[in-house]
C-alpha positions as CSV (number, residue, x, y, z in Angstrom):
1,M,120.5,21.9,135.1
2,A,118.9,24.2,137.6
3,K,119.0,23.4,141.2
4,S,115.8,22.1,142.8
5,V,114.4,21.8,146.3
6,R,112.0,19.2,147.7
7,V,109.3,20.8,149.9
8,T,107.1,18.7,152.2
9,L,104.1,20.0,154.1
10,V,104.6,18.6,157.7
11,R,102.2,20.8,159.6
12,S,98.7,21.9,158.9
13,A,98.0,25.5,157.9
14,I,94.8,25.5,160.0
15,G,94.9,28.3,162.5
16,F,97.5,30.3,160.5
17,S,96.7,33.4,158.5
18,M,95.1,33.4,155.1
19,R,98.5,34.6,153.6
20,H,100.2,31.5,155.0
21,K,97.5,29.2,153.6
22,A,97.7,30.9,150.2
23,T,101.5,30.5,150.2
24,V,101.2,26.8,150.9
25,R,98.7,26.4,148.1
26,A,100.9,28.5,145.7
27,L,103.8,26.1,146.5
28,G,101.6,23.3,145.1
29,L,101.2,21.6,148.5
30,R,97.7,20.1,148.8
31,R,97.7,17.8,151.9
32,L,99.8,16.8,154.8
33,N,103.0,15.0,153.9
34,H,102.6,16.0,150.3
35,T,106.0,16.6,148.6
36,V,106.8,18.7,145.6
37,E,110.0,19.4,143.8
38,L,110.5,23.1,142.8
39,A,113.2,25.1,141.1
40,D,115.4,26.9,143.6
41,T,114.9,30.6,143.0
42,P,115.0,33.7,145.3
43,Q,111.2,34.0,145.0
44,L,110.8,30.4,146.2
45,R,113.2,31.0,149.1
46,G,111.1,34.0,150.1
47,M,107.9,31.9,150.1
48,L,109.6,29.2,152.1
49,S,110.8,31.6,154.7
50,K,107.2,32.8,155.2
51,V,105.9,29.2,156.0
52,A,109.1,27.7,157.4
53,R,107.3,26.3,160.4
54,L,104.9,24.4,158.2
55,V,107.3,22.8,155.7
56,E,110.4,20.7,155.6
57,I,113.0,21.6,153.0
58,Q,115.5,19.2,151.4
59,E,118.1,20.1,148.8
60,A,117.6,17.9,145.7
């Protein structure tokens, strides 16, 4: 089974660039404190590094 990561939006994207907002939406996060479980891939890690200040990451 592939590794997965739990990502939670802990800070609003208001006031951040449109690229940050688009990345948050692409991760599947819709509202504050929303958590999604995603496959751990290099592409996902790159997206998370762009919005690291907005999300909380947990190894699942």
